[in-house]
MARMIPA-815964 format. One record per residue (C-alpha): z, x, y; residue in one letter. Coordinates in nm, 4 decimals. Each point is the difference from the previous one (the first is absolute). Layout:
<lolos>
<lolo w="Z" u="X" v="Y" aa="A"/>
...
</lolos>
This chain:
<lolos>
<lolo w="0.0000" u="0.0000" v="0.0000" aa="M"/>
<lolo w="0.0863" u="0.2858" v="0.2339" aa="I"/>
<lolo w="-0.3362" u="0.1620" v="-0.0796" aa="M"/>
<lolo w="-0.1778" u="-0.3262" v="0.0730" aa="T"/>
<lolo w="0.1778" u="-0.0271" v="0.3362" aa="M"/>
<lolo w="-0.0832" u="0.3640" v="0.0759" aa="T"/>
<lolo w="-0.3678" u="-0.0589" v="-0.0771" aa="R"/>
<lolo w="0.0005" u="-0.3084" v="0.2228" aa="K"/>
<lolo w="0.1663" u="0.1948" v="0.2805" aa="L"/>
<lolo w="-0.2539" u="0.2825" v="-0.0262" aa="L"/>
<lolo w="-0.2855" u="-0.2488" v="-0.0013" aa="T"/>
<lolo w="0.1408" u="-0.1708" v="0.3084" aa="A"/>
<lolo w="0.0415" u="0.3318" v="0.1791" aa="L"/>
<lolo w="-0.3555" u="0.1060" v="-0.0846" aa="M"/>
<lolo w="-0.1348" u="-0.3341" v="0.1194" aa="L"/>
<lolo w="0.1962" u="0.0301" v="0.3238" aa="A"/>
<lolo w="-0.1328" u="0.3510" v="0.0564" aa="A"/>
<lolo w="-0.3543" u="-0.1190" v="-0.0627" aa="T"/>
<lolo w="0.0398" u="-0.2929" v="0.2394" aa="L"/>
<lolo w="0.1502" u="0.2279" v="0.2654" aa="T"/>
<lolo w="-0.2877" u="0.2484" v="-0.0288" aa="A"/>
<lolo w="-0.2495" u="-0.2837" v="0.0168" aa="T"/>
<lolo w="0.1695" u="-0.1439" v="0.3059" aa="A"/>
<lolo w="-0.0024" u="0.3380" v="0.1750" aa="Q"/>
<lolo w="-0.3666" u="0.0766" v="-0.0718" aa="A"/>
<lolo w="-0.2203" u="-0.1245" v="0.2819" aa="Q"/>
<lolo w="-0.3682" u="-0.0144" v="0.0897" aa="S"/>
<lolo w="-0.1399" u="0.1447" v="0.3227" aa="F"/>
<lolo w="-0.3352" u="0.0329" v="0.1724" aa="G"/>
<lolo w="-0.1221" u="0.3188" v="0.1675" aa="I"/>
<lolo w="-0.2619" u="-0.0691" v="0.2658" aa="G"/>
<lolo w="-0.2704" u="0.2660" v="0.0413" aa="T"/>
<lolo w="-0.3483" u="0.0457" v="0.1391" aa="A"/>
<lolo w="-0.2997" u="-0.0552" v="-0.2314" aa="G"/>
<lolo w="-0.0792" u="0.1790" v="-0.3258" aa="G"/>
<lolo w="-0.1086" u="0.3604" v="0.0517" aa="G"/>
<lolo w="0.2295" u="0.0482" v="0.2993" aa="S"/>
<lolo w="0.2960" u="0.2380" v="-0.0071" aa="S"/>
<lolo w="0.2459" u="-0.2841" v="0.0508" aa="T"/>
<lolo w="-0.1363" u="-0.1787" v="-0.3052" aa="Y"/>
<lolo w="0.0343" u="0.3193" v="-0.2068" aa="S"/>
<lolo w="0.3564" u="0.0560" v="0.1233" aa="I"/>
<lolo w="0.0904" u="-0.3622" v="-0.0671" aa="G"/>
<lolo w="-0.1461" u="0.0110" v="-0.3511" aa="A"/>
<lolo w="0.1960" u="0.3170" v="-0.0814" aa="A"/>
<lolo w="0.3262" u="-0.1470" v="0.1289" aa="I"/>
<lolo w="-0.0580" u="-0.3302" v="-0.1780" aa="A"/>
<lolo w="-0.0648" u="0.1758" v="-0.3310" aa="N"/>
<lolo w="0.2818" u="0.2537" v="0.0126" aa="V"/>
<lolo w="0.2730" u="-0.2086" v="0.1629" aa="I"/>
<lolo w="-0.0652" u="-0.3039" v="-0.2191" aa="S"/>
<lolo w="0.0613" u="0.2189" v="-0.3049" aa="N"/>
<lolo w="0.2974" u="0.1791" v="0.1553" aa="A"/>
<lolo w="0.1960" u="-0.2962" v="0.1346" aa="T"/>
<lolo w="-0.1002" u="-0.3029" v="-0.2051" aa="G"/>
<lolo w="-0.1028" u="-0.1752" v="0.3218" aa="D"/>
<lolo w="-0.3664" u="-0.0988" v="0.0087" aa="Q"/>
<lolo w="-0.2232" u="0.1212" v="0.2834" aa="Y"/>
<lolo w="-0.3482" u="-0.1382" v="0.0613" aa="L"/>
<lolo w="-0.2579" u="0.1559" v="0.2337" aa="V"/>
<lolo w="-0.1473" u="-0.2531" v="0.2438" aa="Q"/>
<lolo w="-0.3080" u="0.1398" v="0.1805" aa="P"/>
<lolo w="-0.1116" u="-0.1364" v="0.3384" aa="Y"/>
<lolo w="-0.2769" u="0.0852" v="0.2457" aa="G"/>
<lolo w="0.2232" u="0.2430" v="0.1891" aa="G"/>
<lolo w="0.3615" u="0.1127" v="0.0230" aa="T"/>
<lolo w="0.0401" u="-0.1872" v="0.3297" aa="G"/>
<lolo w="-0.0423" u="-0.3298" v="-0.1853" aa="R"/>
<lolo w="0.2939" u="0.0773" v="-0.2278" aa="V"/>
<lolo w="0.2728" u="0.0373" v="0.2632" aa="M"/>
<lolo w="0.0097" u="-0.3682" v="0.1071" aa="P"/>
<lolo w="0.0264" u="-0.0959" v="-0.3690" aa="L"/>
<lolo w="0.2924" u="0.2362" v="-0.0592" aa="V"/>
<lolo w="0.1702" u="-0.1022" v="0.3237" aa="N"/>
<lolo w="-0.0189" u="-0.3676" v="-0.0963" aa="S"/>
<lolo w="0.1096" u="0.0589" v="-0.3612" aa="G"/>
<lolo w="-0.3329" u="-0.0992" v="-0.1543" aa="R"/>
<lolo w="-0.0170" u="0.3408" v="-0.1631" aa="T"/>
<lolo w="0.2685" u="0.2636" v="-0.0408" aa="D"/>
<lolo w="-0.1196" u="0.3559" v="0.0602" aa="F"/>
<lolo w="-0.2797" u="0.1684" v="0.1874" aa="G"/>
<lolo w="-0.1507" u="0.3445" v="0.0489" aa="L"/>
<lolo w="-0.1319" u="0.1159" v="0.3359" aa="A"/>
<lolo w="0.0084" u="0.2807" v="0.2504" aa="N"/>
<lolo w="0.2998" u="0.0234" v="0.2299" aa="I"/>
<lolo w="-0.2188" u="-0.0695" v="0.3042" aa="L"/>
<lolo w="-0.1038" u="-0.3413" v="-0.1268" aa="E"/>
<lolo w="0.3438" u="-0.1033" v="-0.1236" aa="V"/>
<lolo w="0.1576" u="0.1069" v="0.3297" aa="S"/>
<lolo w="-0.2576" u="-0.2040" v="0.1956" aa="N"/>
<lolo w="0.0655" u="-0.3043" v="-0.2193" aa="A"/>
<lolo w="0.3785" u="0.0257" v="0.0234" aa="Y"/>
<lolo w="-0.0074" u="0.0379" v="0.3784" aa="N"/>
<lolo w="-0.2847" u="-0.2452" v="0.0646" aa="G"/>
<lolo w="-0.2284" u="0.2463" v="0.1773" aa="V"/>
<lolo w="-0.3542" u="0.1306" v="-0.0474" aa="G"/>
<lolo w="-0.1928" u="-0.2196" v="-0.2403" aa="D"/>
<lolo w="0.3153" u="-0.2143" v="-0.0395" aa="F"/>
<lolo w="0.0468" u="-0.0558" v="0.3735" aa="Q"/>
<lolo w="0.2403" u="-0.2867" v="0.0571" aa="G"/>
<lolo w="0.0687" u="-0.0495" v="-0.3706" aa="H"/>
<lolo w="0.3106" u="0.1920" v="-0.1024" aa="E"/>
<lolo w="0.0798" u="0.0378" v="-0.3688" aa="H"/>
<lolo w="0.3794" u="0.0448" v="0.0116" aa="P"/>
<lolo w="0.0620" u="-0.0411" v="-0.3734" aa="D"/>
<lolo w="-0.1860" u="0.3128" v="-0.1141" aa="L"/>
<lolo w="0.2237" u="0.2717" v="-0.1472" aa="R"/>
<lolo w="-0.0885" u="0.3571" v="-0.0966" aa="V"/>
<lolo w="0.0675" u="0.0939" v="-0.3629" aa="V"/>
<lolo w="-0.1311" u="0.3573" v="-0.0144" aa="A"/>
<lolo w="-0.2179" u="0.2545" v="0.1752" aa="V"/>
<lolo w="-0.2367" u="0.0991" v="-0.2800" aa="L"/>
<lolo w="-0.1893" u="0.3017" v="0.1381" aa="Y"/>
<lolo w="-0.2179" u="0.1156" v="0.2893" aa="P"/>
<lolo w="-0.3269" u="-0.1904" v="-0.0192" aa="F"/>
<lolo w="-0.2952" u="0.2294" v="0.0680" aa="D"/>
<lolo w="-0.3129" u="-0.1580" v="0.1453" aa="V"/>
<lolo w="-0.3181" u="0.1364" v="0.1460" aa="G"/>
<lolo w="-0.3613" u="-0.0342" v="0.1004" aa="L"/>
<lolo w="-0.2554" u="0.0904" v="-0.2642" aa="F"/>
<lolo w="-0.3758" u="0.0607" v="-0.0069" aa="V"/>
<lolo w="-0.2626" u="0.0685" v="-0.2623" aa="R"/>
<lolo w="0.0399" u="0.3432" v="-0.1527" aa="E"/>
<lolo w="-0.3353" u="0.1164" v="0.1414" aa="D"/>
<lolo w="0.0621" u="-0.1386" v="0.3515" aa="A"/>
<lolo w="-0.0248" u="0.2333" v="0.2984" aa="E"/>
<lolo w="0.3461" u="-0.0864" v="0.1332" aa="Y"/>
<lolo w="0.2649" u="0.2671" v="-0.0601" aa="Q"/>
<lolo w="0.3014" u="-0.1441" v="0.1859" aa="S"/>
<lolo w="0.0894" u="-0.3229" v="0.1756" aa="I"/>
<lolo w="-0.1046" u="0.1696" v="0.3257" aa="N"/>
<lolo w="-0.3627" u="-0.0152" v="-0.1199" aa="D"/>
<lolo w="-0.0376" u="-0.3731" v="-0.0627" aa="I"/>
<lolo w="-0.0694" u="-0.1194" v="0.3538" aa="K"/>
<lolo w="-0.2861" u="-0.2505" v="-0.0148" aa="G"/>
<lolo w="0.0326" u="-0.0599" v="-0.3749" aa="A"/>
<lolo w="0.0122" u="-0.3481" v="-0.1523" aa="R"/>
<lolo w="0.3542" u="-0.1078" v="-0.0931" aa="I"/>
<lolo w="0.1626" u="-0.3272" v="-0.1083" aa="S"/>
<lolo w="0.1864" u="-0.1820" v="0.2753" aa="S"/>
<lolo w="0.1772" u="-0.3247" v="0.0817" aa="G"/>
<lolo w="0.1763" u="-0.0568" v="-0.3342" aa="Y"/>
<lolo w="0.0385" u="-0.3717" v="0.0662" aa="S"/>
<lolo w="0.2041" u="-0.0498" v="-0.3172" aa="G"/>
<lolo w="0.2083" u="0.3191" v="0.0242" aa="Q"/>
<lolo w="0.0306" u="0.0972" v="0.3647" aa="R"/>
<lolo w="0.2536" u="0.2756" v="-0.0614" aa="I"/>
<lolo w="-0.2796" u="0.2065" v="-0.1569" aa="I"/>
<lolo w="-0.2072" u="-0.0294" v="0.3156" aa="G"/>
<lolo w="0.3020" u="0.1201" v="0.1989" aa="E"/>
<lolo w="0.0438" u="0.2960" v="-0.2354" aa="L"/>
<lolo w="-0.3660" u="0.0961" v="0.0400" aa="I"/>
<lolo w="0.0363" u="-0.0130" v="0.3787" aa="D"/>
<lolo w="0.2939" u="0.2424" v="-0.0342" aa="A"/>
<lolo w="-0.2005" u="0.2225" v="-0.2336" aa="A"/>
<lolo w="-0.2848" u="0.0166" v="0.2495" aa="L"/>
<lolo w="0.2476" u="0.0805" v="0.2784" aa="A"/>
<lolo w="0.0995" u="0.3114" v="-0.1955" aa="N"/>
<lolo w="-0.3522" u="0.1287" v="0.0779" aa="A"/>
<lolo w="0.0132" u="-0.1394" v="0.3569" aa="D"/>
<lolo w="-0.2447" u="-0.2758" v="-0.0970" aa="L"/>
<lolo w="0.0090" u="-0.3782" v="0.0297" aa="T"/>
<lolo w="-0.1971" u="-0.2745" v="-0.1722" aa="M"/>
<lolo w="-0.2249" u="0.0000" v="0.3088" aa="D"/>
<lolo w="-0.1196" u="0.3454" v="-0.1107" aa="D"/>
<lolo w="-0.1031" u="-0.1377" v="-0.3397" aa="M"/>
<lolo w="-0.2559" u="-0.2458" v="-0.1366" aa="R"/>
<lolo w="0.2372" u="-0.2781" v="-0.1045" aa="A"/>
<lolo w="-0.0800" u="-0.2107" v="-0.3076" aa="V"/>
<lolo w="0.2303" u="-0.3076" v="-0.0246" aa="P"/>
<lolo w="0.1751" u="-0.0466" v="-0.3337" aa="T"/>
<lolo w="0.2778" u="-0.2118" v="-0.1522" aa="T"/>
<lolo w="0.2474" u="0.2283" v="-0.1764" aa="N"/>
<lolo w="0.0556" u="0.3362" v="-0.1636" aa="L"/>
<lolo w="-0.1957" u="-0.0830" v="-0.3141" aa="L"/>
<lolo w="-0.2987" u="-0.1373" v="0.1929" aa="S"/>
<lolo w="0.0051" u="0.3213" v="0.2046" aa="N"/>
<lolo w="-0.0455" u="0.1968" v="-0.3233" aa="A"/>
<lolo w="-0.2763" u="-0.2349" v="-0.1118" aa="D"/>
<lolo w="-0.1755" u="0.0418" v="0.3381" aa="D"/>
<lolo w="0.0035" u="0.3758" v="-0.0539" aa="F"/>
<lolo w="-0.1298" u="-0.0273" v="-0.3568" aa="T"/>
<lolo w="-0.2838" u="-0.2275" v="0.1148" aa="A"/>
<lolo w="-0.1036" u="0.2497" v="0.2684" aa="G"/>
<lolo w="0.0958" u="-0.2228" v="0.2925" aa="R"/>
<lolo w="0.2417" u="0.2628" v="0.1354" aa="T"/>
<lolo w="0.0123" u="0.3803" v="0.0175" aa="D"/>
<lolo w="0.3795" u="0.0332" v="0.0080" aa="V"/>
<lolo w="0.2539" u="-0.1802" v="-0.2179" aa="G"/>
<lolo w="0.3769" u="-0.0293" v="0.0186" aa="F"/>
<lolo w="0.2358" u="-0.0190" v="-0.2971" aa="F"/>
<lolo w="0.3240" u="0.1300" v="-0.1507" aa="A"/>
<lolo w="-0.0314" u="0.3167" v="-0.2046" aa="L"/>
<lolo w="0.0514" u="-0.0587" v="-0.3711" aa="G"/>
<lolo w="-0.1174" u="-0.3621" v="0.0014" aa="S"/>
<lolo w="-0.1916" u="-0.1245" v="-0.3022" aa="G"/>
<lolo w="-0.2693" u="-0.1512" v="0.2221" aa="K"/>
<lolo w="-0.0998" u="0.3497" v="0.1128" aa="L"/>
<lolo w="-0.1021" u="0.0948" v="-0.3540" aa="D"/>
<lolo w="-0.2419" u="-0.2926" v="0.0039" aa="E"/>
<lolo w="-0.1377" u="0.0975" v="0.3422" aa="V"/>
<lolo w="-0.0262" u="0.3656" v="-0.1006" aa="N"/>
<lolo w="-0.2030" u="-0.0841" v="-0.3119" aa="A"/>
<lolo w="-0.2243" u="-0.2421" v="0.1885" aa="S"/>
<lolo w="-0.1066" u="0.2354" v="0.2817" aa="V"/>
<lolo w="-0.0096" u="0.3303" v="-0.1872" aa="G"/>
<lolo w="0.3209" u="0.1438" v="0.1442" aa="G"/>
<lolo w="0.2269" u="-0.0415" v="0.3024" aa="I"/>
<lolo w="0.1963" u="0.2430" v="0.2172" aa="R"/>
<lolo w="0.3021" u="-0.0574" v="0.2265" aa="F"/>
<lolo w="-0.0171" u="0.1437" v="0.3513" aa="L"/>
<lolo w="0.2947" u="0.2074" v="0.1277" aa="P"/>
<lolo w="0.2078" u="-0.1229" v="0.2937" aa="F"/>
<lolo w="0.1185" u="0.2114" v="0.2909" aa="N"/>
<lolo w="0.3591" u="0.1108" v="-0.0520" aa="I"/>
<lolo w="0.0767" u="0.1345" v="0.3494" aa="D"/>
<lolo w="0.2659" u="-0.1712" v="0.2131" aa="A"/>
<lolo w="-0.2442" u="-0.1497" v="0.2522" aa="E"/>
<lolo w="-0.2146" u="-0.1615" v="-0.2690" aa="A"/>
<lolo w="0.3047" u="-0.1470" v="-0.1738" aa="Q"/>
<lolo w="0.1342" u="-0.1278" v="0.3330" aa="A"/>
<lolo w="-0.3269" u="-0.1872" v="0.0650" aa="R"/>
<lolo w="0.0220" u="-0.1535" v="-0.3466" aa="M"/>
<lolo w="0.3686" u="-0.0906" v="0.0327" aa="Q"/>
<lolo w="-0.0580" u="-0.1632" v="0.3387" aa="A"/>
<lolo w="-0.1804" u="-0.2733" v="-0.1967" aa="L"/>
<lolo w="0.2001" u="0.0181" v="-0.3244" aa="M"/>
<lolo w="0.3410" u="0.1597" v="0.0689" aa="P"/>
<lolo w="0.1118" u="0.0283" v="-0.3629" aa="Q"/>
<lolo w="-0.3050" u="0.1942" v="-0.1182" aa="T"/>
<lolo w="-0.0148" u="0.3764" v="-0.0371" aa="Y"/>
<lolo w="-0.2347" u="0.2655" v="-0.1381" aa="V"/>
<lolo w="0.0855" u="0.2000" v="-0.3096" aa="R"/>
<lolo w="-0.1942" u="0.2411" v="-0.2184" aa="V"/>
<lolo w="-0.0852" u="-0.1552" v="-0.3361" aa="V"/>
<lolo w="-0.0608" u="0.2185" v="-0.3043" aa="Q"/>
<lolo w="-0.2854" u="-0.0931" v="-0.2356" aa="P"/>
<lolo w="0.0948" u="-0.1597" v="-0.3322" aa="R"/>
<lolo w="-0.2002" u="-0.1398" v="-0.2883" aa="D"/>
<lolo w="0.0526" u="-0.3579" v="0.1158" aa="N"/>
<lolo w="-0.0980" u="0.0641" v="0.3636" aa="L"/>
<lolo w="-0.3717" u="-0.0778" v="-0.0043" aa="T"/>
<lolo w="-0.1781" u="0.1504" v="0.2999" aa="G"/>
<lolo w="0.2554" u="0.2745" v="0.0712" aa="L"/>
<lolo w="-0.0974" u="0.3378" v="-0.1441" aa="K"/>
<lolo w="0.2044" u="0.2305" v="0.2239" aa="K"/>
<lolo w="0.3192" u="-0.0325" v="0.2076" aa="P"/>
<lolo w="-0.0633" u="-0.2078" v="0.3107" aa="A"/>
<lolo w="0.2032" u="-0.1730" v="0.2743" aa="P"/>
<lolo w="0.0045" u="-0.3788" v="-0.0457" aa="M"/>
<lolo w="0.1588" u="-0.2917" v="0.1836" aa="M"/>
<lolo w="0.3259" u="-0.1116" v="-0.1614" aa="A"/>
<lolo w="0.2647" u="-0.2697" v="0.0396" aa="Y"/>
<lolo w="0.2781" u="-0.1299" v="-0.2210" aa="D"/>
<lolo w="-0.0793" u="-0.2626" v="-0.2600" aa="Y"/>
<lolo w="0.2767" u="-0.2376" v="-0.0947" aa="I"/>
<lolo w="0.1067" u="-0.2606" v="-0.2506" aa="L"/>
<lolo w="0.1630" u="-0.2962" v="0.1728" aa="Y"/>
<lolo w="0.1528" u="-0.3305" v="-0.1070" aa="A"/>
<lolo w="0.0894" u="-0.3366" v="0.1427" aa="G"/>
<lolo w="0.3576" u="-0.0613" v="0.1083" aa="K"/>
<lolo w="0.0117" u="-0.2717" v="-0.2672" aa="H"/>
<lolo w="-0.0324" u="0.2403" v="-0.2955" aa="V"/>
<lolo w="0.3153" u="0.0370" v="-0.2102" aa="D"/>
<lolo w="0.2083" u="0.3089" v="0.0872" aa="D"/>
<lolo w="0.0594" u="0.0965" v="-0.3633" aa="D"/>
<lolo w="-0.3709" u="-0.0184" v="-0.0788" aa="A"/>
<lolo w="-0.0831" u="0.2327" v="0.2907" aa="V"/>
<lolo w="0.2763" u="0.2358" v="-0.1150" aa="Y"/>
<lolo w="-0.1561" u="0.0087" v="-0.3490" aa="R"/>
<lolo w="-0.3435" u="0.0579" v="0.1500" aa="L"/>
<lolo w="0.1129" u="0.3004" v="0.2067" aa="V"/>
<lolo w="0.1865" u="0.1377" v="-0.3001" aa="E"/>
<lolo w="-0.3153" u="-0.0386" v="-0.2094" aa="G"/>
<lolo w="-0.2175" u="0.1719" v="0.2597" aa="L"/>
<lolo w="0.2286" u="0.3037" v="0.0011" aa="I"/>
<lolo w="0.0794" u="0.0224" v="-0.3708" aa="E"/>
<lolo w="-0.3596" u="-0.0559" v="-0.1151" aa="H"/>
<lolo w="-0.1899" u="0.2157" v="0.2491" aa="R"/>
<lolo w="-0.1969" u="0.1743" v="-0.2722" aa="Q"/>
<lolo w="-0.1196" u="-0.3281" v="-0.1494" aa="A"/>
<lolo w="-0.1044" u="-0.1174" v="0.3470" aa="L"/>
<lolo w="-0.1953" u="0.3232" v="0.0533" aa="A"/>
<lolo w="-0.1642" u="-0.0410" v="-0.3416" aa="D"/>
<lolo w="-0.1200" u="-0.3451" v="0.1120" aa="N"/>
<lolo w="-0.1127" u="0.1091" v="0.3476" aa="Y"/>
<lolo w="-0.0102" u="0.3712" v="0.0841" aa="A"/>
<lolo w="0.0907" u="-0.0334" v="0.3687" aa="N"/>
<lolo w="0.3401" u="-0.1399" v="-0.0980" aa="L"/>
<lolo w="0.0884" u="0.3497" v="-0.1220" aa="S"/>
<lolo w="0.0740" u="0.0627" v="0.3696" aa="R"/>
<lolo w="0.2847" u="-0.2516" v="0.0079" aa="L"/>
<lolo w="0.3169" u="0.1890" v="0.1064" aa="E"/>
<lolo w="0.3392" u="-0.1738" v="-0.0371" aa="P"/>
<lolo w="0.1417" u="0.1860" v="0.3024" aa="R"/>
<lolo w="-0.2701" u="-0.1492" v="0.2222" aa="K"/>
<lolo w="-0.0031" u="-0.3545" v="-0.1382" aa="M"/>
<lolo w="0.2727" u="-0.1130" v="0.2432" aa="A"/>
<lolo w="-0.1566" u="0.1691" v="0.3028" aa="K"/>
<lolo w="0.0837" u="-0.1618" v="0.3344" aa="N"/>
<lolo w="-0.3186" u="-0.1869" v="0.0929" aa="V"/>
<lolo w="0.1725" u="-0.2115" v="0.2674" aa="R"/>
<lolo w="-0.0202" u="-0.3158" v="-0.2082" aa="L"/>
<lolo w="0.2778" u="-0.1723" v="-0.2005" aa="P"/>
<lolo w="0.0347" u="0.0825" v="-0.3697" aa="Y"/>
<lolo w="0.0709" u="-0.2560" v="-0.2699" aa="H"/>
<lolo w="0.3742" u="-0.0190" v="-0.0868" aa="P"/>
<lolo w="-0.0733" u="0.0631" v="-0.3683" aa="G"/>
<lolo w="-0.1825" u="0.3207" v="0.0865" aa="A"/>
<lolo w="0.2730" u="0.1116" v="0.2417" aa="I"/>
<lolo w="0.2644" u="-0.0479" v="-0.2695" aa="R"/>
<lolo w="-0.1902" u="0.2230" v="-0.2422" aa="Y"/>
<lolo w="-0.0653" u="0.2709" v="0.2601" aa="Y"/>
<lolo w="0.3636" u="0.0007" v="0.1147" aa="Q"/>
<lolo w="0.1353" u="0.0202" v="-0.3556" aa="E"/>
<lolo w="-0.2281" u="0.2959" v="-0.0762" aa="H"/>
<lolo w="0.0530" u="0.1928" v="0.3247" aa="D"/>
<lolo w="-0.3548" u="-0.0669" v="0.1253" aa="L"/>
<lolo w="0.0964" u="-0.2008" v="0.3093" aa="W"/>
<lolo w="0.0609" u="0.2142" v="0.3079" aa="S"/>
<lolo w="0.0677" u="-0.2726" v="0.2561" aa="R"/>
</lolos>
């Protein structure tokens, strides 16, 4: 009889543990730009690795541009997003492309790594640096992703150029900009280094080459006058960096993972823990995530962090504020 009671007790305890685990496991969406973009690749890597690590389920939700994700996260219609710090800051404060529409419920989860972007041309093009592209055809407008147009204006300013010096070709978003280049409608393209879309472009046109930026203080000041949180850093070539065959200065800015205020604190804690403890698996899924550094994940970007993330960083001596 005692054994029977013991077996019943064990069964009840196991059932309770199972129900508790089931109750704790949650499902979340990660909003990204379209397939082939860096944000989609980052989101897919996080969804794969963190779903396995935490038991929570993460689903990538691609949209036409990262700017379309922030209103969804702010309103609770999706949970996480990936974007550059410039865009998230504009959305939170209601400036730039979000003029008059503040998004006060966005919360930073982690700074992932410096995002390197640049202007590229065909491998056999005559242009050798961004100083040489005056008068070239380049995508402009970015009606569905205006932050990219603002970044290109800043990139041109590095060479003391404006869009008035170029032959502007209106486009919709980052992916259509790449398609314009592939189709021969533009001479200069803009994209993040290491993006899967660049492999497609490279194969289609017979090779691409990124143009070096100017790294001197005056050139960076012109660029930062338009985009204050950008900077220039020398990027070393790697196997996954299509179009970069030797060290070259590129435009950079921090790329972040953010969440809505509504997301459960414990789930965000588990997510941050998973990002740090499974860095190798993340890098195996998407090579650029090998640059994720725990000491920089809680960097002060002048935006509020999610309480679940703060708790993890404080407990592990990664929070300096």
